[in-house]
Structures are given as structure tokens and as C-alpha cells.
C-alpha positions as CSV (number, residue, x, y, z in Angstrom):
1,X,0.0,0.0,-0.1
2,X,2.9,2.4,0.8
3,X,4.4,1.7,-2.6
4,X,1.0,2.5,-4.3
5,X,0.7,5.7,-2.5
6,X,4.2,6.8,-3.0
7,X,4.4,5.9,-6.6
8,X,7.1,3.4,-6.2
9,X,5.4,0.7,-8.6
10,X,7.1,-0.2,-11.7
11,X,4.1,0.4,-14.1
12,X,4.7,1.2,-17.7
13,X,4.3,4.9,-17.3
14,X,6.8,4.9,-14.4
15,X,9.3,2.8,-16.3
16,X,9.1,5.1,-19.3
17,X,9.6,8.1,-17.2
18,X,12.7,6.7,-15.8
19,X,14.2,6.5,-19.3
20,X,13.5,2.6,-19.7
21,X,12.4,1.8,-23.2
22,X,9.0,0.3,-22.6
23,X,5.6,0.5,-24.1
24,X,3.6,2.7,-21.8
25,X,0.3,1.0,-22.8
26,X,-1.5,-1.6,-20.5
27,X,-0.8,-5.2,-21.6
28,X,-4.2,-6.4,-20.1
29,X,-6.7,-4.1,-21.5
30,X,-4.8,-2.0,-24.2
31,X,-5.2,1.3,-22.4
32,X,-2.8,4.0,-23.8
33,X,-1.0,4.5,-20.5
34,X,-0.8,2.3,-17.6
35,X,-0.5,4.1,-14.4
36,X,-0.6,2.8,-10.8
37,X,-4.2,3.7,-10.4
38,X,-5.0,2.2,-13.6
39,X,-3.2,-1.1,-12.9
40,X,-4.6,-1.7,-9.5
41,X,-8.2,0.0,-9.5
42,X,-9.2,1.0,-13.1
43,X,-8.2,-1.7,-15.5
44,X,-11.1,-3.9,-16.3
45,X,-9.7,-7.2,-14.8
46,X,-8.8,-5.2,-11.7
47,X,-12.4,-3.9,-11.5
48,X,-13.7,-7.4,-11.9
49,X,-11.7,-8.3,-8.8
50,X,-13.0,-5.6,-6.7
51,X,-16.6,-6.3,-7.7
52,X,-16.4,-10.0,-7.0
53,X,-14.8,-9.1,-3.6
54,X,-18.1,-7.3,-2.9
55,X,-16.4,-4.0,-2.7
56,X,-19.0,-1.1,-2.9
57,X,-18.3,0.4,-6.3
58,X,-19.9,3.1,-8.4
59,X,-19.0,6.1,-10.6
60,X,-19.1,8.5,-7.8
61,X,-17.4,6.5,-5.1
62,X,-14.9,3.9,-6.4
63,X,-12.8,3.5,-8.4
64,X,-12.0,7.1,-9.1
65,X,-9.3,8.8,-11.3
66,X,-7.3,9.5,-8.0
67,X,-5.2,6.7,-6.5
68,X,-5.3,8.5,-3.1
69,X,-9.1,8.7,-3.1
70,X,-9.3,4.9,-4.0
71,X,-7.0,4.0,-1.3
72,X,-8.9,6.3,1.2
73,X,-12.1,4.5,0.1
74,X,-11.0,1.7,2.4
75,X,-9.3,3.7,5.1
76,X,-11.7,6.3,6.0
77,X,-14.0,5.0,8.8
78,X,-17.1,6.6,7.3
79,X,-16.4,5.5,3.7
80,X,-18.3,2.7,2.0
81,X,-15.3,0.4,1.7
82,X,-14.1,0.8,5.4
83,X,-15.5,-2.7,6.2
84,X,-13.5,-4.5,3.6
85,X,-10.6,-5.8,5.6
86,X,-9.0,-7.8,2.9
87,X,-8.3,-4.9,0.5
88,X,-4.3,-5.0,1.0
89,X,-4.3,-8.6,-0.1
90,X,-6.5,-7.7,-3.2
91,X,-4.2,-4.9,-4.2
92,X,-1.3,-7.3,-3.9
93,X,-2.8,-10.3,-5.8
94,X,-4.1,-7.8,-8.4
95,X,-0.6,-6.7,-9.0
96,X,0.8,-10.1,-9.1
97,X,-1.9,-11.0,-11.7
98,X,-0.7,-8.1,-13.8
99,X,2.8,-9.3,-13.7
100,X,1.8,-12.9,-14.6
101,X,0.2,-11.3,-17.7
102,X,3.1,-9.2,-18.6
103,X,6.0,-11.6,-18.0
104,X,4.3,-14.9,-18.3
105,X,1.5,-14.3,-20.7
106,X,-0.9,-15.9,-18.1
107,X,-4.3,-14.6,-17.5
108,X,-5.5,-15.2,-13.9
109,X,-9.3,-15.4,-13.3
110,X,-10.7,-12.7,-11.1
111,X,-12.5,-15.2,-9.0
112,X,-9.2,-17.1,-8.4
113,X,-7.5,-13.8,-7.5
114,X,-10.2,-13.1,-4.9
115,X,-9.9,-16.6,-3.5
116,X,-6.2,-16.4,-3.1
117,X,-6.4,-12.9,-1.4
118,X,-9.3,-14.0,1.0
119,X,-7.1,-17.1,2.1
120,X,-4.2,-15.0,2.6
121,X,-6.1,-12.5,4.7
122,X,-7.8,-15.1,6.7
123,X,-4.4,-16.7,7.7
124,X,-3.0,-13.3,8.7
125,X,-6.2,-12.3,10.6
126,X,-6.2,-15.6,12.4
127,X,-2.6,-15.2,13.4
128,X,-3.4,-11.9,15.1
129,X,-6.1,-13.5,17.1
130,X,-3.8,-16.2,18.3
131,X,-1.2,-13.6,19.4
132,X,-3.7,-11.6,21.2
133,X,-4.9,-14.6,23.4
134,X,-1.3,-15.7,23.8
135,X,-2.4,-19.4,23.1
136,X,-0.4,-21.9,21.1
137,X,-3.0,-23.1,18.3
138,X,-3.5,-26.7,18.1
139,X,-2.9,-26.3,14.3
140,X,-0.3,-23.6,13.3
141,X,-1.3,-21.4,10.5
142,X,1.3,-23.0,8.3
143,X,1.4,-26.6,9.6
144,X,4.2,-28.9,9.0
145,X,3.9,-31.1,6.0
146,X,4.1,-34.9,6.1
147,X,3.9,-35.0,9.9
148,X,3.8,-38.1,11.8
149,X,1.0,-40.5,11.5
150,X,0.0,-44.1,10.9
151,X,0.1,-44.5,7.0
152,X,-2.7,-46.7,5.4
153,X,-2.0,-50.0,3.9
154,X,-2.7,-50.5,0.3
155,X,-4.5,-53.8,-0.5
156,X,-3.8,-55.4,-3.8
157,X,-7.6,-55.5,-4.7
158,X,-9.7,-52.5,-4.6
159,X,-12.9,-51.2,-6.4
160,X,-13.0,-48.3,-8.7
161,X,-10.0,-46.1,-9.0
162,X,-7.0,-45.0,-6.8
163,X,-5.5,-41.5,-7.2
164,X,-2.2,-40.7,-5.6
165,X,-1.6,-37.0,-5.3
166,X,1.1,-34.7,-4.1
167,X,2.1,-31.0,-4.1
168,X,5.6,-29.6,-4.5
169,X,6.7,-26.2,-3.0
170,X,9.8,-24.3,-2.6
171,X,10.0,-20.7,-1.4
172,X,12.7,-19.6,-4.1
173,X,10.7,-20.9,-7.0
174,X,8.3,-19.0,-9.3
175,X,5.8,-22.0,-9.4
176,X,4.5,-24.6,-7.2
177,X,3.8,-27.9,-8.7
178,X,1.0,-30.7,-8.6
179,X,1.0,-34.2,-9.7
180,X,-1.3,-37.2,-9.5
181,X,-1.4,-40.9,-10.7
182,X,-4.6,-42.6,-11.2
183,X,-4.8,-46.5,-11.3
184,X,-7.8,-48.6,-12.2
185,X,-9.2,-51.8,-10.5
186,X,-9.5,-53.0,-14.0
187,X,-5.7,-53.0,-14.7
188,X,-5.8,-50.3,-17.2
189,X,-2.7,-48.2,-17.8
190,X,-2.3,-45.5,-15.2
191,X,-3.3,-42.0,-16.0
192,X,-0.9,-39.2,-15.1
193,X,-1.4,-35.6,-14.4
194,X,1.1,-32.7,-13.7
195,X,0.8,-28.9,-13.7
196,X,2.3,-25.9,-12.1
197,X,0.8,-22.6,-10.9
198,X,2.0,-19.5,-9.1
199,X,3.5,-20.3,-5.8
200,X,1.2,-19.7,-3.0
201,X,1.9,-19.1,0.7
202,X,3.2,-22.4,2.0
203,X,3.8,-26.2,1.3
204,X,0.3,-27.0,2.7
205,X,-1.3,-24.5,0.2
206,X,0.3,-26.4,-2.5
207,X,-0.9,-29.7,-1.2
208,X,-4.5,-28.6,-1.0
209,X,-4.4,-27.0,-4.3
210,X,-2.9,-30.0,-5.9
211,X,-5.6,-32.3,-4.3
212,X,-8.5,-30.0,-5.5
213,X,-7.0,-30.2,-9.0
214,X,-6.9,-34.0,-8.8
215,X,-10.5,-34.1,-7.6
216,X,-11.5,-32.1,-10.5
217,X,-9.6,-34.0,-12.9
218,X,-11.2,-37.3,-11.6
219,X,-14.8,-35.5,-12.0
220,X,-13.7,-34.5,-15.6
221,X,-12.9,-38.1,-16.4
222,X,-16.2,-39.2,-14.8
223,X,-14.5,-41.4,-12.3
224,X,-17.1,-41.6,-9.5
225,X,-15.5,-44.2,-7.2
226,X,-12.2,-42.8,-6.1
227,X,-9.9,-43.4,-3.2
228,X,-7.5,-40.6,-2.9
229,X,-4.1,-41.0,-1.2
230,X,-1.6,-38.3,0.1
231,X,1.7,-38.4,2.0
232,X,0.5,-35.0,3.7
233,X,-1.1,-36.0,7.0
234,X,-2.2,-32.5,7.7
235,X,-4.2,-32.6,4.5
236,X,-5.9,-35.6,5.4
237,X,-6.7,-34.2,8.8
238,X,-7.9,-30.9,7.3
239,X,-10.4,-32.6,4.9
240,X,-11.8,-34.9,7.7
241,X,-12.1,-32.0,10.3
242,X,-12.5,-28.8,8.2
243,X,-13.7,-26.7,11.1
244,X,-10.5,-27.0,12.8
245,X,-8.6,-25.2,10.0
246,X,-10.5,-21.8,9.5
247,X,-7.5,-20.3,7.6
248,X,-8.3,-22.7,4.8
249,X,-12.1,-22.3,4.8
250,X,-12.2,-21.2,1.3
251,X,-10.5,-24.1,0.0
252,X,-12.5,-26.5,2.1
253,X,-15.7,-25.3,1.1
254,X,-14.6,-26.1,-2.6
255,X,-13.6,-29.6,-1.6
256,X,-17.0,-30.1,0.2
257,X,-18.8,-29.1,-3.0
258,X,-16.6,-31.4,-5.2
259,X,-17.1,-34.3,-2.9
260,X,-20.8,-34.5,-3.9
261,X,-19.8,-35.3,-7.4
262,X,-18.4,-38.7,-6.2
263,X,-20.5,-42.0,-5.5
264,X,-17.6,-43.2,-3.4
265,X,-14.9,-40.8,-2.0
266,X,-12.1,-41.4,0.7
267,X,-8.7,-39.6,1.4
268,X,-6.1,-41.5,3.2
269,X,-2.7,-40.9,4.5
270,X,0.1,-43.0,3.1
271,X,3.9,-42.9,3.5
272,X,6.1,-40.8,1.2
273,X,7.7,-44.0,-0.2
274,X,4.4,-45.2,-1.4
275,X,3.8,-41.9,-3.3
276,X,7.1,-41.4,-5.2
277,X,5.4,-41.3,-8.6
278,X,3.1,-38.3,-7.8
279,X,5.9,-36.6,-5.9
280,X,8.1,-36.9,-9.0
281,X,5.4,-35.5,-11.3
282,X,4.7,-32.6,-8.8
283,X,8.4,-31.7,-8.5
284,X,9.2,-31.9,-12.2
285,X,6.2,-29.6,-13.0
286,X,7.5,-27.1,-10.2
287,X,10.9,-27.0,-11.9
288,X,9.6,-26.1,-15.3
289,X,10.5,-22.6,-16.3
290,X,7.1,-22.3,-18.2
291,X,3.6,-23.0,-17.4
292,X,2.8,-26.8,-18.0
293,X,-0.5,-28.7,-17.9
294,X,-0.4,-32.4,-18.7
295,X,-3.1,-35.3,-18.3
296,X,-2.4,-38.5,-20.2
297,X,-1.3,-42.0,-20.1
298,X,2.3,-41.4,-21.4
299,X,4.6,-38.8,-19.8
300,X,6.0,-36.1,-22.1
301,X,9.7,-35.5,-22.4
302,X,9.9,-32.9,-19.7
303,X,8.7,-35.4,-17.1
304,X,11.2,-38.1,-18.0
């Protein structure tokens, strides 16, 4: 927020003013000049984010032609936007989406931007509550991944499908990765899935995003009898006891809706040694310098 108000954001107009040879127009909407106010508040994709986040908008109130008035829309105690606590996170993820479009030619959906901002805001707000009451939460905001537990056994005979899923995350990488391997009780060739996406807050975020993607891939294949397996015990506990994980409520609500598509659904914890194929897919996708999305029976060259 300080950088927005002080003009220290590297939008096209600022780069041009500093003598850097750069197109001053907006890459996302084609506007002639991309200012800070335009990129964060006035650009059509940004306006969609603000609208989907239920920010009171209108030609007389927000967004205006003044970046200061737009920020004050949320800071002034009597203003319409004063109840919108997540606005700093919305500003940040709107800027990240702009950069994804400029540098990676990737278009992030406005509803996905709102979901990410809401999740990060919830994590921060929950942390403040925990600090105030000076209690150690039963589940930290960023719980450990692959914590101790009793892994499930894998019987040789099973009904329907098995889907082994894993997420891969490293704080120094641009992307997080997701991978899954689906096997059939009928002995058909396994189906493999791998993709990457902008790195989120923590390893656990990567695990739950990988799981959601795997669920939706199974639904897309019309596989309705699926047993899922993960080597992240926190993910398994989160799905089984969603009310204990309020910081991930947005994700868990989506999982709850997706579960209704299955006739038979389970999620079990397995050892990492039993999940090496999904782990390898997720790791290779994370390491790719470009965006990748793969679902097939045969892995492409970049996965081998």
C-alpha cells in the first residue's frame, strides 16, 4: 500500500518516465497509458476483482481517477469500503496477476484472485487473534507437511480407482507443482497428471491446491468411485475436520462441493515411499520454467 501511495510501483508509465524503453500501454486491456491507479483500480480485470470481492463500487465513489481517493475508500472510517478488511491482499494479488500477464502471458481469473487474497487475509487475521490471546494453536497457520501418523495400507484388490496426489513447493521458485497418478481396478494403464501454478503461501497450500485439481480431474474423467491418497497427513486431517482449519475455509468449501460429485470418496494418508510417482510429477512440474498442464497415459519428455 505504501508503494502504491508513494508511486514506487514499476508500471509502464513509471518505467518510461525513468528512461527505460518500454511500451507505456496496458498489456491487459490495451489502455494507452498504464499508471498505478489504472493497474490496481481502473483496469477492467482489476475492476472485476473488486466487484467479485463485494467492494462497494460506483462512478461517484470507487474506483475514481485518484489513487489517493481509491485507497482512502478503504481507510476512511465513514467510507463505504471501510468494512473490507482484505483490500491490501486484493491490491497485492491484482498486481501479481498483472505481472503474470506481462511476464508469463498468463491470464489469472478474477475469481481465483479473490480466492487467493481471501485465503491469505484469513491466515493473517487468524494469526493476530492467536497472538492476542497468547495461546499456542492446536494447528499452526502454516502446519508442518508430512507430519507423523500411521500410513494406510494398500490392499492389492480394490474397487473403482485410486488417485495418488502430491504438491511440491519451494520458497525460491516461481511455481508450485501438482502431480497425481490414477490407477484402475480393471488393470488399465495409469493416467498421469501434472501442472504448475503461481507459488502460494506455504507447502500446505500447494498440497491442498494439488488435491483440488486432482479431484476435478477425476470428475472430468467421470471417475465416481475414487480413493485418494496423500503423504501429507495435515491435508488428510484438514479434509476430515474442516472446522479446525479456519484459515483454509475457502479451499475446504470447494472440496465439500466437489465431494458431492463422487459416489464413493475417501482420502487416506500414506507414506512418502508409497507416493514417489506423484511426488516426481509434482516436482518436475514445479521446476519447469514455463507453465505446464499435462493429463495423459504417457509422460512427455519434460517429465522423464
